[in-house]
C-alpha positions as CSV (number, residue, x, y, z in Angstrom):
1,M,19.4,-12.8,13.6
2,F,17.4,-15.5,11.8
3,Q,14.2,-17.1,13.1
4,N,12.4,-19.9,11.9
5,S,10.4,-21.6,14.1
6,I,8.4,-19.5,16.5
7,L,6.3,-20.3,19.5
8,W,3.1,-18.2,20.1
9,E,2.3,-18.1,23.9
10,Q,-0.8,-16.7,25.5
11,P,0.5,-13.6,27.5
12,P,0.6,-13.9,31.5
13,A,-2.0,-11.9,33.4
14,D,0.7,-9.7,35.0
15,L,2.5,-8.9,31.6
16,R,5.7,-6.7,31.7
17,L,8.0,-4.9,29.8
18,S,11.7,-4.3,30.6
19,L,14.1,-2.1,28.7
20,N,15.8,-4.9,27.3
21,E,12.8,-6.7,25.6
22,V,11.1,-6.6,22.6
23,H,7.3,-8.1,22.8
24,I,6.3,-9.4,19.2
25,W,2.3,-9.9,19.2
26,R,0.3,-11.6,16.3
27,G,-3.2,-11.3,15.5
28,E,-5.8,-12.7,13.3
29,L,-7.8,-9.9,11.8
30,D,-10.8,-12.1,10.4
31,L,-12.8,-12.1,13.6
32,P,-16.3,-13.2,14.5
33,A,-18.8,-10.0,14.2
34,P,-19.3,-9.7,18.0
35,Q,-15.3,-9.3,18.3
36,I,-15.1,-6.6,15.8
37,D,-18.0,-4.7,17.2
38,D,-16.3,-4.9,20.8
39,L,-13.1,-3.5,19.3
40,G,-14.9,-0.9,17.2
41,E,-16.3,0.6,20.4
42,T,-12.7,1.4,21.5
43,L,-11.5,3.2,18.5
44,S,-11.3,7.2,18.3
45,A,-13.7,9.1,16.1
46,D,-10.8,9.8,13.5
47,E,-10.2,6.0,13.5
48,C,-14.0,5.4,12.9
49,D,-14.0,8.0,9.9
50,R,-11.1,6.1,8.8
51,A,-12.9,3.0,8.7
52,K,-15.7,4.1,7.1
53,R,-13.5,5.0,4.0
54,F,-13.2,1.5,3.1
55,Y,-15.1,0.5,0.0
56,F,-15.0,-3.2,0.9
57,E,-16.9,-4.4,4.3
58,R,-13.9,-7.2,4.8
59,D,-11.3,-4.1,4.5
60,R,-13.1,-2.1,6.6
61,Q,-13.5,-5.0,9.3
62,R,-9.8,-5.9,9.3
63,F,-8.8,-2.3,9.8
64,I,-10.8,-2.1,12.6
65,A,-9.5,-5.6,14.3
66,G,-6.2,-3.9,13.9
67,R,-6.4,-0.9,15.4
68,G,-8.6,-2.0,18.2
69,M,-5.9,-5.2,18.7
70,L,-3.4,-2.4,19.0
71,R,-5.6,-0.3,21.5
72,N,-6.3,-3.6,23.4
73,I,-2.4,-4.5,23.4
74,L,-1.2,-1.4,24.9
75,S,-3.7,-1.2,27.5
76,R,-2.3,-4.3,29.0
77,Y,1.0,-2.7,29.5
78,L,-0.5,0.8,30.9
79,A,-3.3,-0.3,32.5
80,I,-5.9,2.2,30.9
81,A,-8.8,1.5,29.0
82,P,-8.0,1.0,25.3
83,S,-10.4,4.0,24.2
84,Q,-8.6,6.1,26.4
85,M,-5.0,5.5,24.2
86,E,-4.0,8.7,22.8
87,F,-1.8,8.5,19.5
88,C,0.3,11.3,17.7
89,Y,1.7,10.8,14.3
90,G,5.3,11.4,12.9
91,K,5.8,13.8,9.4
92,R,5.5,10.4,7.7
93,G,2.3,9.2,9.6
94,K,4.0,6.8,11.9
95,P,2.0,6.6,15.1
96,A,3.0,6.8,18.5
97,L,1.9,6.9,21.8
98,R,1.5,10.6,23.3
99,N,3.3,10.9,26.4
100,E,4.2,7.5,27.0
101,S,7.8,5.4,26.8
102,I,6.4,2.4,25.1
103,C,7.4,2.2,21.6
104,F,5.4,0.4,19.2
105,N,5.0,-0.3,15.1
106,L,2.5,-2.7,13.4
107,S,2.2,-4.6,10.0
108,H,-0.6,-6.5,8.4
109,S,-1.2,-8.5,5.6
110,Q,-4.5,-9.9,4.3
111,G,-5.9,-11.4,7.6
112,L,-2.8,-11.6,9.7
113,A,-1.6,-8.5,11.7
114,L,1.8,-8.2,13.6
115,Y,3.1,-5.7,16.4
116,A,6.3,-5.1,18.0
117,I,6.2,-3.5,21.5
118,T,9.2,-1.8,23.3
119,L,10.6,0.7,25.8
120,D,12.1,3.9,24.7
121,R,13.8,2.0,21.9
122,I,13.0,2.6,18.0
123,V,11.6,-0.5,16.4
124,G,10.3,-1.4,13.0
125,I,7.9,-4.4,11.8
126,D,7.0,-5.4,8.3
127,L,4.6,-8.6,7.2
128,E,3.9,-9.8,3.8
129,Q,1.8,-12.5,2.5
130,V,4.0,-15.0,0.4
131,R,2.2,-14.7,-3.2
132,S,3.1,-15.3,-6.9
133,M,5.1,-12.2,-7.9
134,P,5.6,-12.4,-11.8
135,D,7.1,-8.7,-11.6
136,A,9.4,-9.3,-8.6
137,E,12.4,-8.4,-10.8
138,A,10.9,-5.3,-12.3
139,I,10.2,-3.8,-8.7
140,A,13.7,-5.0,-7.5
141,K,15.1,-2.9,-10.6
142,S,13.6,-0.2,-9.6
143,F,13.8,-0.2,-5.7
144,F,16.3,-2.5,-5.1
145,S,20.3,-1.6,-5.0
146,Q,22.3,-2.2,-8.2
147,R,24.4,-5.0,-5.9
148,E,20.7,-6.5,-4.6
149,Y,19.2,-6.4,-8.2
150,A,22.3,-8.4,-9.6
151,V,22.3,-11.2,-6.9
152,L,18.5,-11.5,-7.2
153,Q,18.9,-12.0,-11.0
154,G,21.8,-14.6,-10.5
155,M,19.5,-16.9,-8.4
156,P,17.6,-20.0,-9.1
157,A,14.0,-19.1,-10.3
158,N,12.4,-21.1,-7.5
159,E,14.2,-19.2,-4.9
160,K,13.7,-15.6,-6.1
161,Q,10.5,-14.9,-4.7
162,A,11.2,-15.9,-1.3
163,A,14.4,-13.7,-1.7
164,F,12.4,-10.8,-2.9
165,L,10.3,-10.7,0.2
166,N,13.2,-11.3,2.6
167,C,15.0,-8.0,0.8
168,W,11.4,-6.2,0.7
169,T,10.4,-6.7,4.6
170,R,13.7,-6.1,5.6
171,K,13.9,-2.7,4.1
172,E,10.6,-1.7,5.0
173,A,11.2,-2.9,8.3
174,F,13.8,-0.7,8.9
175,L,12.4,2.2,7.4
176,K,9.2,2.0,9.5
177,A,11.7,2.0,12.3
178,I,13.1,5.5,11.5
179,G,9.6,6.5,10.5
180,D,10.5,7.4,6.8
181,G,8.4,4.3,5.0
182,L,8.6,4.7,1.1
183,Y,9.5,8.0,1.5
184,K,13.4,7.2,1.7
185,P,14.6,5.5,-1.6
186,L,14.7,1.7,-1.0
187,D,17.9,1.4,-3.1
188,Q,19.9,3.2,-0.4
189,I,19.3,0.4,2.2
190,E,21.2,-2.5,1.7
191,V,20.1,-5.8,3.4
192,S,20.9,-9.5,3.2
193,F,18.4,-11.6,1.7
194,L,19.8,-15.0,0.5
195,P,18.0,-18.2,1.8
196,D,19.7,-19.4,5.2
197,E,21.4,-16.2,5.1
198,P,21.4,-14.4,8.5
199,A,19.2,-11.0,8.3
200,R,21.4,-8.0,8.2
201,L,21.2,-4.5,7.7
202,L,24.5,-4.1,5.4
203,S,24.5,-0.2,4.5
204,I,22.7,3.0,4.7
205,A,23.3,5.2,2.1
206,G,26.8,3.4,1.9
207,D,27.3,3.7,5.3
208,V,28.4,0.2,7.1
209,E,28.8,1.7,10.4
210,S,25.5,3.3,10.8
211,A,24.0,0.0,9.8
212,S,26.0,-2.2,12.1
213,R,24.4,-0.4,15.0
214,W,20.7,-2.3,14.0
215,S,19.6,-5.8,14.3
216,I,17.2,-7.4,12.0
217,L,15.3,-10.1,12.5
218,H,13.7,-12.7,9.9
219,L,10.3,-13.7,10.8
220,I,8.1,-16.5,9.6
221,P,4.7,-15.9,11.7
222,A,2.5,-18.3,10.0
223,A,2.2,-20.4,7.0
224,G,2.4,-18.7,4.0
225,Y,3.8,-15.2,5.5
226,V,7.2,-13.7,5.7
227,G,8.2,-10.6,8.0
228,A,10.9,-8.7,9.7
229,L,11.5,-6.6,12.6
230,A,14.2,-4.0,12.8
231,I,15.6,-2.3,16.2
232,E,18.2,-0.4,17.6
233,G,21.0,-2.3,18.9
234,D,21.9,-6.0,19.7
235,S,21.0,-6.9,23.0
236,F,17.3,-7.7,23.7
237,R,15.1,-10.6,24.5
238,L,12.1,-11.4,22.7
239,S,8.9,-12.8,23.5
240,H,6.1,-13.9,21.0
241,W,2.4,-13.3,22.2
242,Q,-0.8,-14.4,20.6
243,W,-3.6,-12.1,20.8
244,S,-6.8,-13.2,22.1
245,P,-9.6,-11.4,23.8
246,E,-9.2,-10.9,27.4
């Protein structure tokens, strides 16, 4: 699937989520101080401790905003206070709701965050800010498959950065969905990434059939950003919501 233009809407008051739906939320992390304070009030003690470890104040505030938004978003589906959310973490640190059927994943880059919400369906999302990457080919040589690296090398110089970020975000979205992140070698996951080529998971450690059971969605959530969504299956309906305080 390829997603070029996205209309981000305000969610309805009676927000609902069915089994065949995926809700993607976009949120700005650079918020006014009063909103940061309000979101910070909803965090757990361990989240507050994590926030205190950031050296730079801007990073601390963005962390508070990102976690506070997550709690606020999930509370709209569960009809409980954001501060009452209980998270558990997988062996690789992937967060999940304790004793709930709602699945989610999140990603942030600089001042923007994306959240993917589903019911009983594994999902992963990744986001990167578009930026100059003079070491893109060196990174690709270390983390992409031989085929992917060869394709990237053969591309025009002005297309390489976009192709690299397409490839990186699609791999990361899938690995985040299965909960392995960078612990699973990126070169074992092959994806499509050429400009205007439909986003697809091509193989998992050489297994084409397993890869065909997944969908990859290319996202352009805002000017200067690129992202990807990975989800099991191919039958789902997307909604795009813009986060704002209730």
